[in-house]
N, C-alpha and C positions, 0 to 999 in steps of 0.2 A: 547278657543283662539288658533288660529293657528299661529305657528311660521314659518317664512321663512328664510332660511339661505342665506346670500348674496353670490352670486357666484363671483368667481374671475373675475376681469375686462378682463383678457385674454380670458375667456370663453364667456362672454356676448357680447364683442365688435366683430364685423365682422372682419374676417381675411383679412389683406391687402396683395395684391399681391406684391411680391418683384419687385423692379424696374429693368427693363431690362438693363443689363450691356453690353455695346458695347465692343467687343473684341479689343485688340490692333491691329491696322492696318486695322480694318474694317471701311469702309466709311459709312457715313450717306446716307439715301435714296436720299436726294437732291443732295449730291455730286456724287453719282452713276449716277443719271439721267444727271447731267451736264457733267460729264466726257464722258459718252456714247454719248450724243448729240454732244459734241465737236469732238469726234472721227469720228462720222458719217459725220459731215459737212466737216471735213478735208479729209476724204476718197472721198467724192463727188467732192471736189475741185481738188484733185489729179487725179481723174478718168476723169473729164470733158474734158480736152484737148485730152486725148487718144480717148475717145468715139467720140468727135467732129471730129477728123481727120479721124477715121474710117467711120463716117457718110458722111463726105465730099467726101471720096473716092468712094462712091456709086453714085455720081452725074455724069451724062454723059457729061455735058457742062463745058466749061472753067470758066464761071462766076457763076457757081452754088454756090460757097462759099459766094457770095454776097447776095444770097436769099436762105438760107438753108432750109426754110420751104417748098420750092417747090420741094426739092429733094425727099421727102417722096413718092410722087406720081409717080416718074419715076426712082426708084432705079434700078441699074444694076451692074453686075460684069464685064462689058465690059472693064473698066479701068484696072483691074487686068489682063485680057486676053491680052490687048494691051501692057502692061508693059512687060509681060513675052515673048510675041511673036515678038514684033516689036522694042524692045530695046536690049541693051546689058546686061540685068538683070542677066542672068545666068553667064556671064563672070565676072560681078562685084561681084556676089555672090561667085563664086569660088575664086576670088582674096581676098575677105574679109575673107573667110574661111581659106585660107592659112596663111594670115597675123595674124588673130586672134588666130588660132591654134598654130602657131609658137611662138607668143608672150606669150601665156598661158603656153606652155611647158617650153620654155627657161626662162621666167620670174619667174615661180614658182620654178624651179630647182635652179636658182641662189639665189633667196630670201630664200628658205628653207635651203640651205647650209650656207648662210650668217647668218641667224637667229640662226641656230643650233650652229655654231662656236662661236658666241658671247654669247649664252646662256650657253655653256658648257666649253669653253676654256677661259683662262685669258692670252692673249698675249698682248704685248705692243701696245697700241693705240686702244684697242678694243672699249673703250668708245668714243674716237674721231671718230672712224669709223661710229658708229651709229649716232652720232650727225651730221657728214658730210652728211650721207644719208638723215637725216631730213632736213638739210639746203637746199639740192637740190630741195626739194618740194616747196620752197619759190619762185622760179623763174617762171614767167609766160611763156606761150608758145611763145608769141610774141618776148620775149627776146632770147629764145633758138633756134628759127628757123634759124637765120642767121649763128651762129657758127656751128650748126649741118649740115646745107647745105654745108658749106665750108669743114667740115670734110668728109662728104659722097662723095663730089666731088673729093677730093684728094684720097680717097680710091677706087674710081670707083664704088661706090654703089648707085649712084643716079638711079632712075627708076628701082629699083630691090626690090624683096620681102625681101631679107636678110637685106638690109639697113633699110627698114621701120620696120622690126621686131626688129632690134637692137635699133632703136630709141624708139619704144614703150616699149621695155624691160627696157630701161634706165628710163622711166617714171614710170613703175609699180614696179620695184624692191625695191626702197626705202620704199614705204608704206608697201609692202608685207613683207619685211625683218623685219620691226618693229612689224608687226602683228604676224608673226610666231615666232619671238623671245619671245614675251610675252606668246605665247601658249607653246613653248618648256619649258619655265620656270615652267609651271604647271606639267610637266612630271617628276616624281621622278628620281633623279640621280641613285638610286639603279638599275634601268633598264639598264643603261649604264654599271654599274659595273658588273651586271649579264652577260651582253653580253661579256665583256672582260674575265670573268671567263670561259665562254664557248668557248673562243678562237676566238671571232670575232674581226676583226680590227675596228678602229673607223668608217671607211666608211661602213663596214658591219653592225655595230651596228646602225648607222644612217639609212641605207637603209632597214634593215630587222626588226628592233625593233621600232625605233622612228617614222618613217614615217607612218606606219600603225596606230599608236596611235594618230597621228596628222591629221587624215583625216578631221575633221571639220575645222581646221585652213587652211589646204590646199585647201579645197573647197571654202572658202571665198577668198583666194588669187587667185585661178583660176578664180572665177567668176569676181572679180575686174579686173584681167588682160584681160579676154575675152571682157568685156564691154568696157574697155578703147580702145582696138584695133578695136572693131567692129563698134563703132559709132564715132570715131575720124575723123575730117575733115581737120584741119589746116595742120598737118604734111603730110597727104596723098595727099592733093591737091598740096602741094609744092614739095614733093620729088618724086612723081609718075608722070612722064612727058608724057607717052604714054597713049592714050585712052584705049588700051587693058589691061592696068595695073590699071585702076581705081578701087577703092573699091566701095561698095554700097553707102556709105555716099557721096563720091565725084560724083558718077554717078547721084545723085539727082540734081546736079547743071545743068545737061544737059536739064532739063525740064524748066529751067528759063533762058531766054536770054534778051537782051536789048529791043527787040521789041515783044517778045512773052512770055507767061507764061502758063503753063499747070498744074494748081494747083491740078486738080483732079488726074492726073497721079503721081504727086509728093506725094499726100496723099496716093494713093494706094501703091506706093513703100515704103513709110514710114511704113505702116502696115506690109508689107512683111519683112522689115528689123527688125521690132520688134518681129516677131514670133520666130526666132532662139534664141534671147535673152531670151524670155519667156520660151522656152524649156530648156535652160541651167539653168535658175533660178529654174524651177520645179525640175530638177535633183538634184540640190545642196541645195534646200531650207531647208531640214531637218537638214542640218549641219550649216546653216548660223548663227542662234542665238547662238549656242554653240561656234562656231568659233569666233564670234565677241565679246562675253562676256568673254570667258576663258582668263585668264591672264591679265584681266583689272587692277587688283590690284597689279600685279607684274611687268608689262612692264613699 
C-alpha cells in the first residue's frame, strides 16, 4: 500500500500575481488619454487663429479671406513685400521698438525696486502701497484715457515717446511689482546680511546680489512689459497724433478705411508684428515657468 503525504495548500495552489498598485499621483490610462486629448484639442484651438491669419496673408486678393480654399493654389509672399516696401512699416517698427524697449527698462526697474523695498523693508504704509498698486489694475483703459490725456497735455508730452512710455509703465508696474515682491520673498535674507557685512550699501546689495538671483522673475516682468507696449492700441492711437509716430499696432488701422479694406496686407503685418514677440518669448521662455511659480505661496 502506497501512502501519499498531503502537500500544503500553498504548494499545490498556483501562485497568484500581486495586484498592481497605483502609485500616489499616478493617473489611470483612461485619465492620461483624456488629459492628453484635451491638451491637444486646446492647443489646436489656440493655434488655429494664428495659422489662419498666416494663411490669409498669403492670398494676393482683397477678398481671399471670403474663399480661403482658393488661396492654396495661388500662394504668394507679395503682401509681405508690399507691406515692407510701400508702407511705413519700418517707421512703425522703429517707433514700437523705442516704446516697448523704454517701457520694459523703466517698468522693470521701478517694479523691481518697489518689490524689493516692500519685501525687505518695513516702512509705514508698505502694505497700503501694495494694495494701492493692486487697486489700480481694476480700472479699465476706457476710464483712464481721458485723465491721462489731460495730464499728458498739461505736461506737453502728447505725441511723444516719453509720454507713451510713462503711460505704459504705469500700466505694467503694479502687476510686475507684485510679481517681483513674491519672488524676492523666496530669496533668503542672509544674502542681504552677507552683503552688508562685506560693506555693500542697500542699493549695492540689491544691484549686485539680489538682481542676479532674481533673473527668472525679471524675465517674466520684462516679457509682460514688452508685450503690453508692443501690441497695445488704445493708448497709442489716442496719444500719438502724428502719422510718423504711429506704432505697429496703430499702423494696422491704415489698411482699413470707410470705403476700402486690405485684409491681406493687414494679415501680413500681423504676422510681422508677432515675430518679434515670438523672439522675445524664445529668449526668456526658460525663465518663465520658474518666474511665474516662484513665490506663489508667499506673495
